[in-house]
C-alpha positions in Angstrom: 21.2 53.8 38.9 18.8 52.7 41.6 21.2 53.5 44.5 19.3 56.8 44.8 19.8 58.5 48.2 19.9 62.1 46.9 17.4 64.9 47.3 15.5 64.1 50.5 13.9 67.5 50.3 12.8 67.0 46.7 9.2 66.3 47.8 8.8 69.1 50.3 6.9 72.0 48.8 7.9 75.5 50.1 5.0 77.4 51.8 3.4 80.0 49.8 3.2 83.6 51.1 -0.5 82.9 52.1 0.5 79.8 54.0 3.5 81.3 55.7 1.7 84.4 56.7 4.5 86.6 55.3 4.0 89.3 52.7 6.2 89.4 49.7 8.0 92.4 51.2 8.9 90.5 54.3 10.2 87.5 52.4 13.3 89.4 51.5 14.5 89.0 55.1 14.1 85.2 54.9 17.4 84.6 53.1 19.4 83.5 56.1 16.6 81.2 57.3 16.2 79.6 53.9 20.0 79.1 53.6 20.0 77.5 57.1 17.1 75.2 56.1 18.8 74.1 52.9 22.0 73.4 54.8 20.1 71.2 57.3 18.5 69.3 54.4 21.8 68.7 52.8 23.1 67.4 56.1 20.1 65.0 56.4 20.7 63.8 52.8 24.3 63.0 53.7 23.2 61.2 56.9 20.9 58.9 54.9 23.6 58.2 52.4 26.0 57.4 55.2 23.4 55.0 56.7 22.9 53.3 53.4 26.6 52.9 52.7 27.2 51.5 56.2 24.5 48.9 56.1 25.6 47.9 52.6 29.2 47.7 53.7 28.4 45.6 56.8 26.4 43.1 54.7 29.1 42.8 52.1 31.8 42.2 54.7 29.8 39.5 56.4 28.6 37.6 53.4 30.5 37.4 50.1 27.6 35.6 48.4 25.2 38.3 49.4 27.6 40.8 47.9 27.6 38.9 44.6 23.8 38.6 44.7 23.5 42.4 45.2 25.7 43.0 42.2 23.9 40.6 39.9 20.4 41.7 40.9 21.3 45.4 40.6 22.6 44.5 37.1 19.3 42.8 36.2 17.4 45.8 37.6 19.5 48.2 35.6 18.9 46.3 32.4 15.2 46.1 33.0 15.1 49.8 33.6 16.8 50.5 30.3 14.5 48.1 28.5 11.5 49.9 30.0 12.9 53.2 28.7 13.5 51.7 25.3 9.9 50.3 25.2 8.5 53.7 26.1 10.6 55.4 23.4 9.6 52.8 20.9 5.9 53.3 21.7 6.4 57.1 21.3 8.2 56.6 18.0 5.4 54.3 16.7 2.8 56.9 17.6 4.8 59.6 15.8 5.2 57.3 12.8 1.4 56.7 12.7 0.8 60.4 12.9 3.1 61.1 10.0 1.5 58.3 8.0 -1.9 59.7 8.7 -0.9 63.2 7.7 0.7 61.8 4.5 -2.5 60.1 3.6 -4.5 63.3 4.2 -2.1 65.2 2.0 -2.3 62.7 -0.8 -6.1 62.8 -0.7 -6.1 66.6 -0.8 -3.6 66.6 -3.6 -5.7 64.2 -5.6 -8.8 66.4 -5.1 -7.0 69.6 -6.2 -5.4 67.9 -9.2 -8.9 66.6 -10.2 -10.4 70.1 -9.9 -7.5 71.7 -11.8 -7.8 69.1 -14.5 -11.5 69.8 -14.9 -10.8 73.5 -15.3 -8.0 73.0 -17.8 -10.3 70.7 -19.9 -12.9 73.4 -20.0 -10.4 76.1 -20.9 -9.0 73.8 -23.7 -12.5 73.3 -25.1 -13.0 77.1 -25.2 -9.7 77.6 -26.9 -7.2 80.4 -26.6 -9.4 82.8 -28.7 -12.4 82.4 -26.4 -11.9 85.9 -24.8 -11.6 87.5 -28.2 -14.8 85.8 -29.4 -16.5 86.9 -26.2 -15.5 90.5 -26.9 -16.7 90.4 -30.5 -20.0 88.8 -29.7 -20.9 91.1 -26.8 -23.0 94.1 -27.6 -23.0 95.3 -24.0 -19.5 96.6 -23.0 -20.3 96.4 -19.3 -21.3 92.8 -19.5 -18.1 92.1 -21.5 -16.1 93.8 -18.8 -17.7 91.5 -16.1 -16.9 88.4 -18.2 -13.3 89.5 -18.6 -13.1 89.9 -14.8 -14.5 86.4 -14.3 -11.8 85.1 -16.6 -9.2 86.8 -14.5 -10.7 85.3 -11.3 -10.6 81.8 -12.9 -7.0 82.3 -14.0 -5.8 83.4 -10.5 -7.8 80.5 -9.0 -6.0 78.0 -11.2 -2.7 79.6 -10.3 -3.6 79.2 -6.6 -4.5 75.6 -7.1 -1.2 74.9 -8.8 0.6 76.6 -5.9 -1.4 74.4 -3.5 -0.5 71.3 -5.4 3.2 72.2 -5.3 2.9 72.7 -1.5 1.3 69.4 -1.0 3.9 67.7 -3.1 6.7 69.4 -1.1 5.1 68.4 2.2 4.7 64.8 1.1 8.4 64.7 0.3 9.1 66.1 3.8 6.8 63.5 5.4 8.6 60.7 3.4 11.9 61.9 4.8 10.5 62.0 8.4 9.0 58.6 8.0 12.3 57.2 6.8 14.0 58.8 9.8 11.5 57.2 12.2 11.9 53.8 10.6 15.7 54.1 11.0 15.3 55.1 14.7 12.9 52.1 15.2 15.5 49.8 13.7 18.1 51.3 16.1 15.8 50.8 19.0 15.2 47.2 18.1 19.0 46.7 17.9 19.4 48.3 21.3 16.6 46.1 22.7 18.2 43.0 21.5 21.5 44.0 23.1 19.8 44.7 26.4 18.0 41.3 26.2 21.4 39.6 25.8 22.7 41.5 28.8 19.6 40.5 30.7 20.1 36.9 30.0 23.7 37.1 31.0 22.8 38.8 34.3 20.1 36.3 34.9 22.5 33.5 34.4 25.0 35.0 36.8 22.2 35.5 39.4 21.2 31.8 39.0 24.7 30.7 39.7 24.8 32.9 42.8 21.5 31.5 44.0 22.8 27.9 43.5 25.8 28.8 45.6 23.6 30.3 48.3 21.4 27.2 48.3 24.4 24.9 48.6 25.9 26.9 51.5 22.6 27.1 53.3 21.8 23.4 53.3 22.4 23.1 57.0 19.8 24.6 59.3 22.5 26.4 61.3 23.9 28.1 58.3 20.4 29.2 57.1 19.6 30.5 60.6 22.8 32.5 60.7 22.1 34.1 57.3 18.5 35.0 58.3 19.7 36.5 61.5 22.4 38.6 59.7 19.8 39.8 57.3 17.3 40.7 60.1 20.1 42.5 61.9 20.9 44.5 58.8 17.2 45.5 58.4 16.9 46.5 62.1 20.0 48.6 61.9 18.8 50.3 58.7 15.4 51.1 60.3 17.0 52.3 63.5 19.3 54.7 61.7 16.6 55.9 59.4 14.3 56.5 62.4 17.0 58.7 63.9 17.4 60.7 60.7 13.6 61.0 60.2 13.3 62.5 63.7 15.5 65.4 62.6 13.2 66.1 59.7 9.7 64.9 60.6 6.9 64.4 58.1 4.0 66.9 57.9 1.3 64.2 58.4 1.6 63.4 62.0 -1.2 61.2 63.3 -3.0 60.9 60.0 -1.8 57.3 59.2 -3.1 56.1 62.6 -6.7 56.8 61.6 -6.5 54.5 58.5 -6.7 51.2 60.3 -9.1 49.0 58.2 -9.1 51.5 55.3 -6.0 50.8 53.3 -5.8 49.2 49.8 -3.3 46.3 49.3 0.0 47.3 47.7 -0.4 44.6 45.0 -2.7 41.9 43.8 -1.5 38.4 44.7 -1.7 35.4 46.9 -0.6 35.5 50.5 2.2 32.9 51.1 3.4 34.0 54.5 1.6 35.9 57.2 2.8 38.1 60.0 4.0 36.1 62.9 4.3 32.8 61.1 7.4 30.7 61.6 9.8 30.9 58.7 12.9 28.9 57.7 15.5 28.9 60.5 12.9 29.3 63.3 12.5 33.0 63.0 9.1 34.6 62.6 7.8 36.8 59.8 7.7 40.5 60.7 5.6 41.3 57.6 3.7 39.5 54.9 4.8 37.8 51.7 2.7 37.7 48.5 3.1 35.6 45.4 2.7 38.2 42.6 3.1 38.6 38.8 6.5 39.7 37.7 6.5 43.3 36.8 3.2 44.0 38.5 3.0 47.6 39.9 3.7 47.8 43.7 1.8 50.8 45.0 2.2 52.9 48.1 -0.5 52.3 50.6 -0.6 55.9 51.7 1.0 59.2 51.0 4.4 59.9 52.4 8.1 60.4 51.7 10.5 57.8 50.3 13.4 57.4 52.8 15.1 54.3 51.3 15.3 53.0 47.7 18.1 50.5 47.3 19.2 46.9 47.6 19.3 45.2 51.1 20.4 41.7 51.9 17.4 39.4 52.3 14.9 41.9 50.8 16.6 42.7 47.5 15.5 46.0 45.9 13.6 47.7 48.8 11.5 50.8 49.1 10.7 52.3 52.5 8.1 55.1 52.8 7.7 57.3 55.8 4.1 58.2 56.5 4.6 60.4 59.5 3.8 59.7 63.2 6.5 57.0 63.3 4.8 54.8 60.7 6.9 53.2 57.9 5.8 50.9 55.1 8.3 48.5 53.5 8.1 46.9 50.0 10.8 44.3 49.2 11.9 41.8 46.5 11.3 44.2 43.6 12.7 43.9 40.1 12.8 47.7 39.5 12.5 50.8 41.7 10.5 53.8 40.4 11.2 56.2 43.2 14.2 57.9 44.7 14.9 59.0 48.3 13.1 62.3 49.1 10.3 61.9 46.5 6.8 62.3 47.7 4.2 59.7 46.9 0.4 59.5 47.3 -1.8 56.5 48.0 -1.8 54.2 44.9 1.3 55.6 43.3 3.5 52.9 41.8 6.8 52.8 43.7 8.3 49.6 42.2 7.8 46.7 39.9 7.4 43.3 41.6 10.0 40.7 41.2 12.3 38.1 42.9 15.3 40.1 44.0 16.9 39.3 47.3 17.3 35.6 46.4 13.6 34.6 45.9 13.0 31.8 43.5 9.7 33.3 42.2 8.2 36.8 42.0 7.1 37.8 45.5 6.4 41.0 47.4 7.5 41.5 51.0 5.3 44.1 52.7 5.6 45.2 56.3 4.5 48.0 58.6 6.6 49.5 61.3 5.8 52.0 64.0 8.6 53.5 66.2 10.9 50.6 65.4 8.3 47.9 66.2 6.8 45.6 63.6 3.0 45.5 63.5 0.6 43.1 61.9 -0.4 44.6 58.5 -3.6 42.6 58.0 -6.0 44.7 60.2 -5.0 47.8 58.3 -6.6 46.7 55.0 -10.2 47.1 54.1 -10.3 43.8 52.2 -9.4 40.4 53.7 -7.4 39.4 50.7 -5.2 41.3 48.3 
């Protein structure tokens, strides 16, 4: 499931002997150090998991409807993930079926050619008749020439036997290909059935989510209730970032200072239309601490720079959220996704897809929330991009 907060160290490559300055002989003494490092990493993993569970528990205790929204949106995301897997498998099966059909066609063509060649030889042999070797022997005055002719007849006979064996191999392989094609067809039928079942689950999950959104809208009609909800969501985000920052400080990234040099050089995380800018007033009187883009559902959301995923889960107000640590205290946030592609601890590079854009977190249309943080403080993302518009 997408609640992944395991394996924080998964993206950290171990130094090679050349990088560490140690010889292979001296590495045998590193056992205690390695064990201590692995123990520290496991402790950090547990700490991030504790942070995630605490933030989720606080949000659930404060807001029943947000808890219901989390459940339905995670259900939708899970079904979409399964459908993506089924689609990839179906594409692979279709490619395999096409390869089998292509090989079958080639085998049939080769079989037809060999059958034609064999038929021509058999016709020639029939015209000569079974007594042709005897007539050849009686008509030849040169015994050496007769011997050569008998050798040629032997060659022709063995060649025909080889052609017959080749034909039999082609026929057997075509029968195998027919069986494999039948198996692929059966698997494709099963995949189609699974896809239809997942579609039914998706429609049900969407329906449940729609009901929760209607309840949220009814409860938030008053300005005061809406402000309280936004404040609770902002507090949950701030607490998450604060706790993550403390954990990251125990295990800093290896790219200190690099991100600070990228002002005006980044590529946008997704193509879309800006609907809310940093610092603009939002509903309830609060201000946006990031940017909001109207995007296409399922569009890839890409990391703006290399780093390590430190959060990949659902959060009230932002839905399915990915947070990437870029070192030097810089974090990038990507919210309202339909599906998460990365888990906590995984390394990403600039341009890597980290999620599929969507409307989780209670949005009424597919949108992407993007924010930059440094040392716990929100910063305006716009000056960091090389193009004025995404």
